[in-house]
C-alpha positions as CSV (number, residue, x, y, z in Angstrom):
1,M,130.8,84.8,43.7
2,Q,132.4,87.3,45.9
3,D,130.8,89.2,48.8
4,R,131.4,92.9,49.8
5,Y,134.2,91.9,52.1
6,G,136.2,90.0,49.5
7,H,135.2,86.5,50.4
8,R,135.2,84.3,47.3
9,I,132.4,81.7,47.7
10,S,133.5,78.3,46.3
11,Y,132.1,75.9,49.0
12,L,128.4,74.9,49.4
13,R,127.5,72.7,52.4
14,V,124.2,70.9,51.7
15,S,122.0,69.1,54.1
16,I,119.3,66.8,52.8
17,T,117.8,65.7,56.2
18,D,117.2,67.1,59.7
19,R,117.4,63.5,61.1
20,C,120.2,61.8,62.9
21,N,120.7,58.6,64.9
22,E,122.7,60.4,67.6
23,R,121.8,63.1,70.1
24,C,125.1,65.0,70.6
25,T,124.8,67.7,73.2
26,Y,126.3,70.4,71.0
27,C,124.1,69.6,68.0
28,M,120.7,68.2,69.2
29,P,120.6,67.6,72.9
30,Q,118.2,64.9,74.2
31,E,115.1,64.7,72.1
32,L,114.5,68.4,71.6
33,Q,113.8,68.3,67.8
34,E,110.6,67.6,65.8
35,W,111.3,66.1,62.4
36,L,110.1,68.1,59.4
37,P,107.4,66.5,57.2
38,R,108.7,65.2,53.9
39,E,106.9,67.9,51.8
40,E,108.8,70.6,53.7
41,I,112.2,69.2,52.6
42,L,113.9,69.8,49.2
43,T,113.5,67.0,46.8
44,F,116.5,65.2,45.3
45,E,115.8,67.0,42.0
46,E,115.5,70.4,43.6
47,T,118.7,70.0,45.5
48,L,120.6,68.9,42.4
49,R,119.3,71.9,40.5
50,L,120.4,74.3,43.2
51,I,123.9,72.7,43.3
52,R,124.1,73.0,39.5
53,I,123.2,76.7,39.7
54,A,125.7,77.3,42.5
55,A,128.4,75.5,40.4
56,E,127.7,77.9,37.5
57,L,128.3,80.8,39.9
58,G,131.7,79.5,41.0
59,V,131.1,76.8,43.7
60,S,133.6,74.0,43.1
61,K,133.3,72.1,46.4
62,V,130.2,70.5,47.7
63,R,129.7,68.8,51.1
64,V,126.5,66.9,51.0
65,H,124.7,63.7,52.2
66,F,123.6,62.3,48.8
67,I,125.8,61.7,46.0
68,T,125.7,59.9,42.7
69,Q,124.7,62.6,40.2
70,I,126.7,65.5,41.7
71,P,130.1,64.6,40.1
72,A,128.5,65.0,36.7
73,I,127.7,68.7,37.3
74,S,130.2,70.8,35.4
75,G,132.4,72.9,37.8
76,I,132.2,70.6,40.8
77,K,135.8,69.6,41.5
78,N,135.5,68.2,45.1
79,L,132.7,66.2,46.7
80,G,132.9,65.6,50.4
81,L,130.8,64.0,53.1
82,S,130.3,64.8,56.8
83,T,129.1,62.0,58.9
84,N,129.1,60.5,62.4
85,G,130.5,57.3,60.7
86,T,128.1,54.9,62.4
87,L,126.4,53.7,59.2
88,L,129.5,53.4,57.0
89,T,129.6,49.6,57.5
90,R,125.9,49.1,56.8
91,R,125.3,46.6,54.0
92,I,123.2,48.2,51.3
93,T,123.5,45.2,49.0
94,S,124.8,41.7,49.6
95,G,128.4,42.6,48.8
96,K,128.6,46.4,49.3
97,T,128.8,48.6,52.3
98,M,127.7,52.2,52.5
99,A,131.4,53.2,52.5
100,M,132.0,51.3,49.3
101,A,128.9,52.8,47.6
102,L,129.9,56.4,48.6
103,R,133.4,55.9,47.2
104,E,132.1,54.4,44.0
105,A,129.7,57.3,43.7
106,G,132.5,59.8,43.6
107,V,133.0,61.0,47.2
108,Q,136.6,62.1,47.6
109,S,136.8,63.2,51.2
110,V,135.1,62.3,54.4
111,N,134.8,64.1,57.8
112,I,134.0,61.8,60.7
113,S,133.0,63.0,64.2
114,L,135.0,61.4,67.0
115,D,135.1,63.2,70.3
116,T,136.5,60.4,72.5
117,L,137.9,56.9,72.4
118,D,136.2,56.1,75.7
119,R,132.9,54.2,75.1
120,D,131.1,55.4,78.2
121,V,132.0,59.1,77.5
122,Y,131.0,58.6,73.9
123,S,127.6,57.4,75.0
124,K,127.2,60.4,77.4
125,I,128.1,62.9,74.6
126,T,126.0,61.4,71.9
127,G,123.2,59.8,73.8
128,R,123.7,56.5,72.0
129,D,125.9,53.5,72.5
130,L,127.4,53.5,69.0
131,H,131.1,53.8,69.8
132,A,132.0,50.4,68.2
133,Q,130.1,51.3,65.1
134,V,131.9,54.6,64.5
135,L,135.3,52.9,65.0
136,E,134.3,50.2,62.5
137,G,133.1,53.0,60.2
138,I,136.5,54.8,60.3
139,N,138.2,51.5,59.4
140,A,135.7,51.0,56.5
141,A,136.5,54.5,55.2
142,I,140.2,53.8,55.3
143,A,139.7,50.4,53.5
144,V,137.8,51.9,50.5
145,G,140.5,54.5,50.0
146,F,138.9,58.0,50.2
147,D,141.4,60.6,49.1
148,Q,141.2,62.3,52.5
149,I,139.7,61.4,55.9
150,K,139.5,63.9,58.7
151,L,138.4,63.2,62.2
152,N,136.6,66.1,64.0
153,S,136.7,66.3,67.8
154,V,134.8,68.9,69.7
155,L,136.6,70.2,72.8
156,M,134.6,69.8,76.0
157,R,136.1,70.5,79.4
158,G,135.1,67.9,81.9
159,R,134.3,65.4,79.1
160,N,137.2,64.8,76.8
161,E,140.2,66.9,77.6
162,D,142.0,63.7,78.7
163,Q,141.3,62.3,75.3
164,L,143.4,64.7,73.2
165,I,146.6,62.6,73.3
166,P,144.8,59.2,72.8
167,L,143.0,60.8,69.8
168,I,146.2,62.0,68.3
169,E,147.8,58.6,68.7
170,F,144.7,57.0,67.2
171,A,144.8,59.3,64.2
172,A,148.6,58.8,63.8
173,S,148.2,55.0,63.8
174,R,145.8,55.3,60.8
175,N,147.4,58.2,59.0
176,L,144.4,60.4,59.4
177,I,144.1,64.2,59.9
178,L,142.6,65.1,63.3
179,R,141.0,68.5,64.0
180,F,140.1,69.9,67.4
181,I,137.0,72.2,67.3
182,E,135.9,74.8,69.9
183,M,132.4,74.2,71.1
184,M,130.0,76.8,69.6
185,P,126.5,77.9,70.7
186,V,124.5,76.1,68.0
187,S,122.0,73.9,69.9
188,T,120.7,75.5,73.1
189,T,121.9,78.4,75.2
190,E,122.7,76.1,78.2
191,V,125.0,73.8,76.2
192,L,128.0,76.2,76.2
193,S,129.3,77.6,79.5
194,E,132.5,78.8,81.0
195,D,132.7,75.5,82.9
196,N,132.7,73.2,79.8
197,F,134.3,75.5,77.2
198,M,137.9,74.6,76.2
199,S,139.8,76.8,73.8
200,V,142.0,75.6,71.0
201,S,144.9,77.5,72.6
202,E,144.5,75.5,75.8
203,A,144.3,72.3,73.9
204,K,147.4,73.2,71.9
205,R,149.3,73.9,75.1
206,L,148.3,70.6,76.6
207,I,149.4,68.8,73.4
208,E,152.7,70.6,73.3
209,S,153.4,69.6,76.9
210,V,153.6,66.0,75.6
211,Y,155.0,66.4,72.1
212,G,156.9,69.6,72.2
213,S,156.2,72.7,70.1
214,L,153.9,72.0,67.2
215,I,155.2,73.1,63.8
216,P,152.9,75.6,61.9
217,E,151.9,74.6,58.4
218,A,150.4,77.9,57.2
219,E,150.3,76.7,53.5
220,F,148.3,73.6,54.2
221,R,144.6,74.1,53.7
222,T,141.5,71.8,53.4
223,N,138.9,74.3,52.3
224,G,137.6,74.9,55.8
225,P,138.7,77.2,58.5
226,A,141.2,75.0,60.4
227,T,144.8,76.1,61.2
228,Y,147.2,73.1,60.8
229,Y,150.3,72.0,62.5
230,Q,152.7,69.1,62.3
231,V,153.4,67.0,65.3
232,P,157.2,67.1,65.9
233,S,159.3,64.1,64.8
234,R,156.5,62.5,62.9
235,E,154.5,62.9,59.6
236,Q,151.2,63.8,61.3
237,R,149.0,66.9,60.9
238,I,146.5,68.1,63.4
239,G,144.2,71.1,63.0
240,F,142.5,73.6,65.3
241,I,139.2,75.3,64.6
242,G,138.8,78.2,67.0
243,A,135.6,80.0,66.1
244,M,135.1,81.4,69.5
245,T,138.6,82.7,70.3
246,N,140.3,83.4,66.9
247,L,139.4,87.0,66.1
248,H,140.5,86.4,62.5
249,F,138.4,83.3,62.1
250,C,136.1,84.6,59.4
251,E,138.6,86.4,57.2
252,N,139.0,83.5,54.7
253,C,135.4,82.2,54.8
254,N,134.4,80.7,51.4
255,K,131.1,78.9,52.4
256,L,127.4,79.0,52.0
257,R,125.0,76.5,53.6
258,L,121.8,75.1,52.1
259,T,119.5,73.5,54.7
260,C,117.3,70.6,53.9
261,D,114.2,72.8,54.1
262,G,115.5,75.2,51.5
263,K,117.1,78.0,53.4
264,L,120.4,79.6,52.2
265,R,122.5,80.6,55.2
266,P,125.5,82.9,54.4
267,C,127.0,82.3,57.9
268,L,126.6,79.5,60.5
269,G,126.9,82.0,63.4
270,S,124.2,84.4,62.2
271,Y,120.4,84.5,62.2
272,L,120.4,85.4,58.5
273,E,118.8,82.8,56.3
274,F,116.9,83.2,53.1
275,D,114.1,80.9,51.7
276,I,115.1,79.8,48.2
277,M,112.6,76.9,48.3
278,K,109.7,79.4,47.8
279,P,110.8,80.8,44.5
280,L,112.1,77.4,43.4
281,R,108.6,75.9,43.8
282,V,106.7,78.7,42.2
283,G,108.6,78.3,38.9
284,A,111.6,80.6,39.2
285,S,114.0,80.4,36.3
286,D,117.7,79.5,36.6
287,E,118.6,83.1,36.1
288,E,116.3,84.2,38.9
289,L,117.7,81.6,41.2
290,K,121.3,82.7,40.3
291,Q,120.3,86.2,41.4
292,F,118.9,84.8,44.6
293,F,122.3,83.2,45.4
294,L,124.1,86.5,44.5
295,D,121.8,88.5,46.8
296,V,122.4,86.1,49.7
297,V,126.2,86.4,49.1
298,E,125.9,90.1,49.2
299,R,124.3,89.8,52.7
300,K,127.1,87.7,54.0
301,P,128.3,89.3,57.3
302,A,131.9,90.3,58.0
303,Q,132.0,87.9,60.9
304,H,129.9,85.6,63.0
305,D,128.0,86.6,66.1
306,F,129.0,83.7,68.4
307,R,131.0,85.9,70.7
308,D,128.1,88.4,71.3
309,N,125.9,86.3,73.7
310,Y,124.5,84.5,70.6
311,Q,121.1,82.8,71.2
312,P,120.7,80.0,68.7
313,N,117.4,80.2,66.7
314,R,118.0,76.7,65.1
315,K,119.7,73.7,66.5
316,M,122.8,72.5,64.5
317,I,120.9,69.4,63.4
318,A,118.4,71.7,61.6
319,I,121.2,73.6,59.8
320,G,123.2,70.5,58.8
321,G,126.3,68.9,60.1
Protein backbone atom coordinates (compact mmCIF):
# COMPACT_ATOMS: atom_id res chain seq x y z
CA MET A 1 0.00 0.00 0.00
CA GLN A 2 1.20 3.50 -0.80
CA ASP A 3 -0.54 6.78 -0.04
CA ARG A 4 -0.67 9.89 -2.21
CA TYR A 5 2.45 11.31 -0.52
CA GLY A 6 4.61 8.27 -1.23
CA HIS A 7 4.39 6.64 2.20
CA ARG A 8 4.65 2.88 1.83
CA ILE A 9 2.51 1.29 4.54
CA SER A 10 4.10 -1.85 5.96
CA TYR A 11 3.40 -1.52 9.69
CA LEU A 12 0.08 -2.14 11.46
CA ARG A 13 -0.20 -1.33 15.13
CA VAL A 14 -3.08 -3.29 16.65
CA SER A 15 -4.72 -2.74 20.02
CA ILE A 16 -6.96 -5.45 21.46
CA THR A 17 -8.01 -3.72 24.68
CA ASP A 18 -8.65 -0.25 26.04
CA ARG A 19 -7.68 -1.38 29.55
CA CYS A 20 -4.46 -0.86 31.46
CA ASN A 21 -3.19 -1.40 34.99
CA GLU A 22 -1.45 2.02 35.06
CA ARG A 23 -2.66 5.62 34.74
CA CYS A 24 0.20 7.48 33.04
CA THR A 25 -0.50 11.20 32.77
CA TYR A 26 0.31 11.34 29.07
CA CYS A 27 -1.90 8.35 28.20
CA MET A 28 -4.82 8.01 30.63
CA PRO A 29 -4.56 10.49 33.52
CA GLN A 30 -6.29 9.60 36.79
CA GLU A 31 -9.44 7.53 36.21
CA LEU A 32 -10.81 9.48 33.24
CA GLN A 33 -11.72 6.52 31.04
CA GLU A 34 -14.77 4.28 30.91
CA TRP A 35 -14.01 0.78 29.66
CA LEU A 36 -15.77 -0.39 26.50
CA PRO A 37 -18.22 -3.30 26.81
CA ARG A 38 -16.92 -6.54 25.32
CA GLU A 39 -19.36 -6.54 22.39
CA GLU A 40 -17.92 -3.22 21.17
CA ILE A 41 -14.41 -4.67 20.89
CA LEU A 42 -13.13 -6.68 17.94
CA THR A 43 -13.06 -10.41 18.61
CA PHE A 44 -9.90 -12.47 18.34
CA GLU A 45 -11.09 -13.91 15.02
CA GLU A 46 -12.06 -10.51 13.59
CA THR A 47 -8.69 -9.03 14.44
CA LEU A 48 -6.83 -11.97 12.90
CA ARG A 49 -8.87 -11.58 9.72
CA LEU A 50 -8.01 -7.89 9.44
CA ILE A 51 -4.31 -8.61 10.05
CA ARG A 52 -4.38 -11.25 7.30
CA ILE A 53 -6.03 -8.82 4.88
CA ALA A 54 -3.50 -6.12 5.78
CA ALA A 55 -0.67 -8.60 5.17
CA GLU A 56 -2.05 -9.33 1.71
CA LEU A 57 -1.84 -5.59 1.01
CA GLY A 58 1.81 -5.34 2.04
CA VAL A 59 1.89 -5.05 5.84
CA SER A 60 4.87 -7.06 7.04
CA LYS A 61 5.22 -5.86 10.64
CA VAL A 62 2.55 -6.08 13.30
CA ARG A 63 2.71 -4.68 16.81
CA VAL A 64 -0.08 -6.22 18.81
CA HIS A 65 -1.17 -7.45 22.23
CA PHE A 66 -2.18 -11.00 21.33
CA ILE A 67 -0.02 -13.41 19.53
CA THR A 68 0.01 -17.09 18.76
CA GLN A 69 -1.71 -17.35 15.35
CA ILE A 70 -0.21 -14.21 13.81
CA PRO A 71 3.19 -15.65 12.76
CA ALA A 72 1.32 -18.20 10.63
CA ILE A 73 -0.13 -15.42 8.44
CA SER A 74 1.75 -15.28 5.15
CA GLY A 75 3.59 -12.00 4.70
CA ILE A 76 4.10 -11.15 8.37
CA LYS A 77 7.86 -10.94 8.91
CA ASN A 78 8.03 -9.13 12.22
CA LEU A 79 5.84 -9.40 15.31
CA GLY A 80 6.37 -6.91 18.13
CA LEU A 81 4.80 -6.11 21.46
CA SER A 82 4.44 -2.79 23.28
CA THR A 83 3.95 -3.08 27.03
CA ASN A 84 4.53 -1.37 30.36
CA GLY A 85 6.35 -4.55 31.36
CA THR A 86 4.63 -5.00 34.70
CA LEU A 87 3.06 -8.37 33.87
CA LEU A 88 5.94 -10.04 32.04
CA THR A 89 6.89 -12.06 35.11
CA ARG A 90 3.33 -13.19 35.86
CA ARG A 91 3.05 -17.00 35.97
CA ILE A 92 0.50 -18.21 33.45
CA THR A 93 1.29 -21.87 34.15
CA SER A 94 3.29 -23.50 36.91
CA GLY A 95 6.53 -23.28 34.94
CA LYS A 96 5.98 -20.49 32.45
CA THR A 97 5.94 -16.70 32.74
CA MET A 98 4.19 -14.32 30.39
CA ALA A 99 7.57 -13.37 28.89
CA MET A 100 8.33 -17.04 28.16
CA ALA A 101 4.93 -17.58 26.57
CA LEU A 102 5.23 -14.51 24.35
CA ARG A 103 8.66 -15.54 23.13
CA GLU A 104 7.50 -19.07 22.39
CA ALA A 105 4.48 -17.66 20.54
CA GLY A 106 6.75 -15.86 18.08
CA VAL A 107 7.20 -12.35 19.43
CA GLN A 108 10.51 -11.01 18.15
CA SER A 109 10.74 -7.51 19.60
CA VAL A 110 9.44 -5.80 22.72
CA ASN A 111 9.05 -2.12 23.59
CA ILE A 112 8.85 -1.44 27.33
CA SER A 113 7.92 1.91 28.88
CA LEU A 114 10.32 3.21 31.51
CA ASP A 115 10.31 6.93 32.23
CA THR A 116 12.40 6.90 35.40
CA LEU A 117 14.47 4.72 37.73
CA ASP A 118 13.11 6.58 40.75
CA ARG A 119 10.32 4.60 42.40
CA ASP A 120 8.51 7.62 43.83
CA VAL A 121 8.60 9.51 40.53
CA TYR A 122 7.44 6.39 38.72
CA SER A 123 4.44 6.18 41.03
CA LYS A 124 3.57 9.83 40.41
CA ILE A 125 3.81 9.44 36.62
CA THR A 126 1.92 6.16 36.37
CA GLY A 127 -0.45 6.47 39.32
CA ARG A 128 0.63 3.02 40.50
CA ASP A 129 3.43 1.59 42.66
CA LEU A 130 4.65 -0.97 40.10
CA HIS A 131 8.26 0.13 39.63
CA ALA A 132 9.75 -3.11 40.96
CA GLN A 133 7.50 -5.12 38.65
CA VAL A 134 8.59 -3.28 35.50
CA LEU A 135 12.28 -3.75 36.37
CA GLU A 136 11.62 -7.45 36.95
CA GLY A 137 9.74 -7.51 33.63
CA ILE A 138 12.72 -6.02 31.79
CA ASN A 139 15.00 -8.66 33.28
CA ALA A 140 12.52 -11.38 32.29
CA ALA A 141 12.43 -10.08 28.70
CA ILE A 142 16.22 -10.21 28.57
CA ALA A 143 16.28 -13.70 30.02
CA VAL A 144 13.96 -15.21 27.38
CA GLY A 145 16.04 -13.75 24.53
CA PHE A 146 13.82 -11.47 22.45
CA ASP A 147 15.64 -10.41 19.29
CA GLN A 148 15.35 -6.76 20.25
CA ILE A 149 14.27 -4.93 23.40
CA LYS A 150 13.75 -1.18 23.40
CA LEU A 151 13.05 1.02 26.40
CA ASN A 152 10.79 4.02 25.76
CA SER A 153 11.09 7.08 27.99
CA VAL A 154 8.76 10.07 27.64
CA LEU A 155 10.50 13.37 28.34
CA MET A 156 8.82 15.43 31.09
CA ARG A 157 10.34 18.62 32.43
CA GLY A 158 10.04 18.77 36.17
CA ARG A 159 9.60 15.02 36.40
CA ASN A 160 12.40 13.07 34.77
CA GLU A 161 15.01 15.33 33.17
CA ASP A 162 17.43 14.23 35.91
CA GLN A 163 16.86 10.61 34.86
CA LEU A 164 18.31 10.78 31.35
CA ILE A 165 21.83 9.77 32.36
CA PRO A 166 20.74 7.07 34.85
CA LEU A 167 18.46 5.61 32.18
CA ILE A 168 21.30 5.57 29.64
CA GLU A 169 23.54 3.78 32.13
CA PHE A 170 20.74 1.34 32.98
CA ALA A 171 20.21 0.53 29.29
CA ALA A 172 23.94 0.20 28.68
CA SER A 173 24.35 -2.27 31.54
CA ARG A 174 21.73 -4.51 29.92
CA ASN A 175 22.66 -3.91 26.26
CA LEU A 176 19.25 -2.41 25.47
CA ILE A 177 18.22 0.34 23.05
CA LEU A 178 16.83 3.41 24.83
CA ARG A 179 14.58 5.96 23.13
CA PHE A 180 13.59 9.39 24.43
CA ILE A 181 10.17 10.59 23.24
CA GLU A 182 8.72 14.07 23.24
CA MET A 183 5.42 14.32 25.06
CA MET A 184 2.47 14.60 22.69
CA PRO A 185 -1.09 15.88 23.28
CA VAL A 186 -2.79 12.48 23.27
CA SER A 187 -4.68 12.38 26.59
CA THR A 188 -6.10 15.70 27.77
CA THR A 189 -5.36 19.27 26.75
CA GLU A 190 -3.96 20.12 30.18
CA VAL A 191 -1.33 17.36 30.17
CA LEU A 192 1.05 19.12 27.76
CA SER A 193 2.26 22.63 28.61
CA GLU A 194 5.27 24.85 28.07
CA ASP A 195 6.23 24.17 31.69
CA ASN A 196 6.48 20.39 31.36
CA PHE A 197 7.51 19.99 27.72
CA MET A 198 11.10 18.96 27.04
CA SER A 199 12.35 18.71 23.46
CA VAL A 200 14.59 15.96 22.16
CA SER A 201 17.16 18.60 21.16
CA GLU A 202 17.37 19.78 24.76
CA ALA A 203 17.66 16.20 25.97
CA LYS A 204 20.40 15.57 23.43
CA ARG A 205 22.35 18.63 24.60
CA LEU A 206 22.12 17.49 28.21
CA ILE A 207 23.33 14.00 27.29
CA GLU A 208 26.21 15.39 25.22
CA SER A 209 27.33 17.56 28.15
CA VAL A 210 28.12 14.28 29.92
CA TYR A 211 29.23 11.94 27.14
CA GLY A 212 30.42 14.25 24.38
CA SER A 213 28.96 14.56 20.89
CA LEU A 214 26.65 11.72 19.97
CA ILE A 215 27.51 9.94 16.72
CA PRO A 216 24.65 9.92 14.16
CA GLU A 217 23.60 6.51 12.84
CA ALA A 218 21.41 7.54 9.92
CA GLU A 219 21.33 4.04 8.44
CA PHE A 220 20.06 2.34 11.59
CA ARG A 221 16.27 1.93 11.62
CA THR A 222 13.77 0.04 13.78
CA ASN A 223 10.59 0.51 11.70
CA GLY A 224 9.46 3.48 13.77
CA PRO A 225 10.24 7.21 13.56
CA ALA A 226 13.25 7.35 15.91
CA THR A 227 16.56 8.97 14.94
CA TYR A 228 19.46 6.99 16.38
CA TYR A 229 22.89 7.88 17.71
CA GLN A 230 25.81 6.02 19.20
CA VAL A 231 27.12 7.06 22.58
CA PRO A 232 30.85 7.87 22.17
CA SER A 233 33.37 5.27 23.28
CA ARG A 234 30.83 2.52 23.79
CA GLU A 235 28.65 0.16 21.76
CA GLN A 236 25.37 1.75 22.77
CA ARG A 237 22.54 3.22 20.71
CA ILE A 238 20.00 5.73 21.91
CA GLY A 239 17.13 7.11 19.88
CA PHE A 240 15.08 10.30 19.84
CA ILE A 241 11.45 10.63 18.75
CA GLY A 242 10.64 14.30 18.25
CA ALA A 243 7.07 14.44 16.98
CA MET A 244 6.57 18.00 18.22
CA THR A 245 9.80 19.67 17.12
CA ASN A 246 11.03 17.67 14.11
CA LEU A 247 9.40 19.27 11.08
CA HIS A 248 10.35 16.23 8.96
CA PHE A 249 8.92 13.73 11.44
CA CYS A 250 6.19 12.37 9.15
CA GLU A 251 8.18 12.01 5.94
CA ASN A 252 8.98 8.33 6.42
CA CYS A 253 5.77 7.21 8.11
CA ASN A 254 4.82 3.62 7.30
CA LYS A 255 2.10 3.00 9.87
CA LEU A 256 -1.62 2.41 10.27
CA ARG A 257 -3.36 1.86 13.61
CA LEU A 258 -6.26 -0.48 14.34
CA THR A 259 -8.05 0.31 17.61
CA CYS A 260 -9.67 -2.34 19.74
CA ASP A 261 -13.13 -1.01 18.80
CA GLY A 262 -12.47 -1.47 15.10
CA LYS A 263 -11.36 1.97 13.92
CA LEU A 264 -8.57 2.34 11.39
CA ARG A 265 -6.50 5.45 12.06
CA PRO A 266 -4.10 6.60 9.34
CA CYS A 267 -2.30 8.97 11.75
CA LEU A 268 -1.96 9.17 15.52
CA GLY A 269 -1.98 12.98 15.45
CA SER A 270 -5.17 13.40 13.45
CA TYR A 271 -8.89 13.15 14.13
CA LEU A 272 -9.30 10.89 11.11
CA GLU A 273 -10.53 7.40 11.93
CA PHE A 274 -12.68 4.99 9.93
CA ASP A 275 -14.99 2.30 11.27
CA ILE A 276 -14.00 -1.02 9.70
CA MET A 277 -15.92 -3.00 12.32
CA LYS A 278 -19.25 -2.03 10.78
CA PRO A 279 -18.66 -3.56 7.31
CA LEU A 280 -16.81 -6.46 8.91
CA ARG A 281 -19.82 -7.39 11.03
CA VAL A 282 -22.40 -7.04 8.28
CA GLY A 283 -20.65 -9.56 6.06
CA ALA A 284 -18.15 -7.63 3.93
CA SER A 285 -15.97 -9.80 1.72
CA ASP A 286 -12.18 -9.85 1.91
CA GLU A 287 -12.04 -7.79 -1.27
CA GLU A 288 -14.37 -5.17 0.19
CA LEU A 289 -12.27 -4.97 3.35
CA LYS A 290 -9.10 -4.67 1.27
CA GLN A 291 -10.66 -1.71 -0.51
CA PHE A 292 -11.54 -0.21 2.87
CA PHE A 293 -7.86 -0.39 3.86
CA LEU A 294 -6.83 1.20 0.58
CA ASP A 295 -9.38 3.99 0.99
CA VAL A 296 -8.05 4.75 4.48
CA VAL A 297 -4.46 4.82 3.22
CA GLU A 298 -5.56 7.25 0.52
CA ARG A 299 -6.82 9.56 3.30
CA LYS A 300 -3.53 9.48 5.23
CA PRO A 301 -2.49 13.11 5.87
CA ALA A 302 0.87 14.54 4.85
CA GLN A 303 1.70 15.24 8.50
CA HIS A 304 0.18 15.17 11.96
CA ASP A 305 -1.70 18.05 13.57
CA PHE A 306 0.01 18.04 16.97
CA ARG A 307 1.70 21.42 16.45
CA ASP A 308 -1.57 23.20 15.56
CA ASN A 309 -3.17 23.51 19.03
CA TYR A 310 -4.37 19.93 18.73
CA GLN A 311 -7.27 19.02 21.02
CA PRO A 312 -7.30 15.25 21.55
CA ASN A 313 -10.62 13.55 20.82
CA ARG A 314 -9.44 10.21 22.21
CA LYS A 315 -7.07 9.42 25.04
CA MET A 316 -4.02 7.42 24.06
CA ILE A 317 -5.30 4.39 25.98
CA ALA A 318 -8.34 4.28 23.64
CA ILE A 319 -6.09 4.38 20.55
CA GLY A 320 -3.59 1.80 21.74
CA GLY A 321 -0.10 2.06 23.19
